[in-house]
N, C-alpha and C positions, 0 to 999 in steps of 0.2 A: 214223613217224607213228602206226602202230597202237599201238606201245609207249607213246607220249606220251599218246594218248587213254585207254588203259587205266590209266595211272598217274594221270591227272587224275581219272578216274572214281573210282578208289580213294580218292584224297585227299578229293574232294568228298563221297563217301559217308561217310567217317569223320567229316568235319566236320558233315554233316547229322545223323548219328546223335548227335553230341555236342550239337547244338542241341536235338534232341528230348529227350535226357536232361535238359538244362538246363531246358527248359520244364516237364518233368514233375517236376522235383525240388522244386517248390514247390506245395503245395496251395492252392486258392483260399480266401481269408479271408472273402470276401463272397459270399453266395449270390444268385442272381437274385431281385430283389424280387418278392414275391408280388403286390404292388399292381399291378405292370406286366403281370401276366398277365390282368388284368381289362380289359374294353373301356373306353375313355375316355367319361365321361358328363358332359355340360355342361347345367346347367338352363336353361330358358327364363326369362329375367329382364329386366325393364324397368329400364334404367340411367338413373335420374334424379338421380344425384349430380353432382359437379363434373367428372366424367370418369374413365375413358373412357366413351364413349357407344356405343349399339348400332350394329353395322355394318349398312350397307345391303346388300340382296341383290346389287347390282352389285359392291360391294367384296368381299363374301364369295366371289363367283364368281371374281374376279381372284386372290384368295388361294389358290384351288384349282388354278391353272394350274401347269404344269411349269416348273421353274426353267431359266434359261439361264446361260451364263457371264457374269460381271460385266463382261467386256471385249468381249462380242460386239457387233456393230454394232446389232443389234436393241435391246439394252439401252441403248446410247448414245442411240438414237432416243427411247426411253422417257424417259431422263434429260433430253434436250432438251425434250421435251413437258412434263415436270414443271417445268422452269425457266420455260417460258412460262406455265404455270398459276399458278406462284407470283407471277410478275410481274403477272398479272391480279388475283389475290386481294389482293395487297399494293398494287396500283395504282402500280407503279413501272416505270421503264425501265432500272433498274440492270442492267448486264451481269454484275456479280458477285452472282449470285442462284443459289442451289442448295439442295439438301436435305442434312441431316446424318444420318448413320447413328446415331441415338440420340434420346432423348426431348427434350422442351423444356429440361430441365436441361442436356442436352448442348449445345444451341444457345446457352444463356446462357453456358456455359463457353467455347464457341467464340468468342463475341463478346468476352468479357473477356480470355481468354488472348491473343487477337490484337491487341486495341486497347490494353491496358494493359501497361506495363513497370514494373519496380520503381521506386518513387519517384514515379510519375505520380499526379496528384491526381484523385480520383474522387468525384463527388457522387451520392448515391443516395437516392431517395425511399423511405422505409421506413414503410409504413402497413399492412403485412401480411407474410405469409411470404415473398413473392417479393422484396421489397426486402431482407429479412433474408438470404435466400440470396445475392443479388447482393453484399451487404456481406461475407458470409463468404468467398465465392470470391475477391473482390478482395483481401481481407486476406491470403489464402494466397499470392497473387501477389507481395505486397510493395508494393501501391499505398498511397498515403496516402488513406484513406477518410474521407469526411465525410458521415455520415448525417443526412438531414432526417427527423425522426421525428414521425409523427402517430399518434394513437390509432386503433385499428381502426374503419373507417367513414369516416375522413377522406380528404381529397385535398389536392393541392398547387396553390396559386394561382400565377398568373404573378408576382405581387408577391413571394411567398415564394421562388420559384425565382430571381428576379432578385437578390434580396438575398443569397442563398447563392452565386450565380455571382460576384457582385462581391466577396464576402468570400473565397472559396476559390480562384477562378480555375481550375476543374477542366478537365481534358482531356476528360472524359466525364461525362454525366449519365444516370442510369438512372431510368425511370419505368415502372410497370406499367399498361398501358392497361386491362386487365381483371384486377383483383386478386381472384382466385377465392376467397381465404380469407375475404374480407369482403363480396363482391358489389358492390364499388365500381368504377365506370367513370371513370377519370381523364381529364379533358378534355385534348386535345392541340393544338388550334388555337392558334398563336402561340408554342408552346414551342420549336419548331425554329428559328424566326427569332430568338427571344430567345437561344438557345444560341449560334447562329452570331455574334451580335453580340459575344459574349464569347469567341470562338474556342474553343468547346466543341462536342463532338459529342453528339448525342442518340441514346440507345439505348432502345428500347421493347419491352416484353414484351407480345405480343398472343396468347398461348397460349389464354386463355379468351375472347377477344373476336373473333378473326378469323372473318369470315363472319356473325357475329351482330350486329355494330355497325359503323357506318361507320369506315373508316380509309383514309387517302390518303397513302401514304408520301412520294411526291415533293412533293405540294402542301403537306403539313404539315411539310416540312423534316426528316423523320426520317432519320437517318444509318444506323442499323442497326435492323432490325426482324426479330423472329423469332416463330415460332409452332409449334404441335404438330399432329400428325396425328389425335389421338384425341378431339377435342372436336367442334366444328361439322362438321369434315370427315368424321366418322363412319368413320375408317380405324383400323386397329390401332395401338396404341401402339408407339413405337419408332423413328419417323422424325420429323424436324422440319424447318422451313422457315426460311431466313435470307437476308437481302439486305443489301448494303453500298452506300452512296452513294460517289461518286467521292472525296469528302473522307475518308471512312472507309478506302477502299481505299488512298489515298495514305499515310495514317498507318500502315497495316499494312505496306506495302511499303517504308517508310522506317525500320522498326524497327532499333534498334542490336543487339538480341539476338533469337535465335530464340524463338518462343513455347514455353512450358513443355511443351506437348503436341504430339507429332508427329501423333497421330491427328487432332487438331483444327486443324492448321496450315492456315490458309486459303489460303496460296500453293500448297500441294500440292492442296488440295481444289478450288481454282479451276481448276487444270489438269485434274484428273480429271473435273470436270464441264463441261469445254469452255468455260470462261469467259475464257481468256487467248489464244485463237487460236493455240495451240501444239499439237503432237501430244500426245495424251493419254498419260500414263504411269500405271502401276499405283501406287496409293496404299494401298488396303485393299479387302477383299472386301465389297462392298455387300450389304445384305439384299435380294436381287433380287426375291423374291416380295413383300416389303413395298413395294418401289417400284411393282410392278404395282398394288397396292391404293391407294397414294398417288396414282398417276396417274389412276385411275378416280374417286377421291373429288374430285380437282380438276376432272376433266371434268364430274362431276355438278353441282358448284357453278357452273361456267362455263355449263352449259346452263340451270340455274335462273336465273342472273343475280344479281349481288351485291345490287342494289337489292331484288329480290324476297326474297332471303334475309334481308336486314336487316329488311324489313317483316314477314316471317313471325315472326322472333324478337321484334320489338317488340310485335306484337299478341298473341302467345302469352304473353309475360311480363306484359303489362298484364292479361290475363285471369287469370293465376295470382295476381297481386297482389290483384285484387278478390276472388278466391275465398278466399285466405288471410285477408284482412281480414274476410271474411264469417264465418270461423271464430273471429273474435276474436283472431287472431294479429297481432303487431306486426312490421312490416318493419324490418330493422336499419338500412338506409340511408334516412334521412329525406327527402332531396331526390330527387324522382322523376327529375330530370335526371342524377343521379349513379348511378342504379341500373343495374347491368350486365344487359343483356337476356338473357344466356345463363345466369347463375347468380344465383339469388335467395337472400338470407340473411334468416332469420326469427329473431327473438329467442326463445330457449328459454322457453316459458311458465312462469310462476312455479309452483314446487312439483314440476315434472317433472325427471326425469333424462333428458337428451337421448338417452342410450344406450338407454333403454327404448323410446323412440319409434322410433328407427332400427331396433332389433331387431324390434319388433312389426310394422312395415311390411314388413320383409324376410321375416319368418317367416310372416306371414299373407297377404301380398299379392304376394310375390316382386318387390317394387319396392325399388330402392336409392335412398335419400337419404343425406345425410352430416351429420355434426356439423361443428363449426368446425375450423380448422387453424392452427397457430402461435398468434399472439396472439388469434385469435378462438375458440380451443378452449374448449368449455364454455359459450360465450355464444350461439352461433347454431346453427340447422339450415340446411343448404344444399340447395337443389333446383335441379337443372340441366335446362334445356331446350336441347338441343344438336343442331343440324342436323335430321335427320329426326324426332328425338324432340320437337321443338317444335311440338306440336299441341294443340288444344283437348281432344281425346279423352284425351291423357295428363295434361293438367291436371285433367280430371275424375277420372281414376283416382287420382292422388296426393292430390287433395283429399278424396275419399271415404275413402282409407286413413288420412289424417291425422285426419279427424273420428273415425273408429273408434278409432284409437290414443289420442286424447285422452280418449275415453270409458272405455277399458279399462286403460290403463297406470296403475300406482300413482302416487298424488300425495301428496307430503308436505304436510300441512295446516298444519305449523308455519310 
């Protein structure tokens, strides 16, 4: 026995010394970055763009808590509470309701990857960048995509949608409730019922509208609804919310082929989030600390009450509109009923470069506003009043900054 232990020690010692020599035989090519030796510095900035929005103290406190294992019972409890919070803010009783470990883009892909198979007919309302993105993703899946195209600032009427449903007989229709690139709020009443009359499911993007404008998933007949964490919820970017009706769930579970993404396979995610009454199995490592923050943001909105939040955003946006018009600026969306309460688009005033205005306000007032996006690029300025940022005080600050920028930014007199 002693001989065996001595021999094993000698062999292991020889191997260990070989490992050391191997490790030391290559010098490091990359030195420690000097930038990482400096303390992290984050400016204090008012985020009045289309998102993300400033975090609330409650959400920041949650983000500073110690992480737990993603399959600990305490984390499962938090996940269950998040599901209840999503059901409240979506106004749905759907059991297949959960959060996605990814931004709103990830939720859109989750919806399309699971609902569409190659060859399926997909009708998409394109009046801004989010319709364009939905079209792009569906084309990559191999769906037959039929875009309904409107100029930026437009919306889709029931008559237009019905004509397209009758013509193309799609399996799925996409509409953006809050088109953040243009500031349009798409009406939703009657669209779910209309889709179901043509055996079509309704998919709605509410990333920019959730919590800021009324939405009633079940009563409006919405089959799939998704949103993001970083706008009215005032939570960090990187998680998203999604819910599926029984009709949508049936289509997913009757697929002929697996979804193209394992990470976003709803049958796996449904189990991991406790939506199928089966023992939970590992699917992926969730961003646990981000879930703490999402839970607290949903708790804050539940305590405030949806009706109060909707009223807050309506009143703040109406005040903003009046202040902007007082500066002589023109609102991009003409019909007040179609203006998104959370994100206001303003026509870039004649003679100005929108980039000069945005930069001046950032440099001199430490306030973020944004230019257009996608089809609205170069045409509008966008001002966001999201969650806790939707206050008269913030409207006053951004109005004063805009007035000063218009006075001091160069103007092309041609």
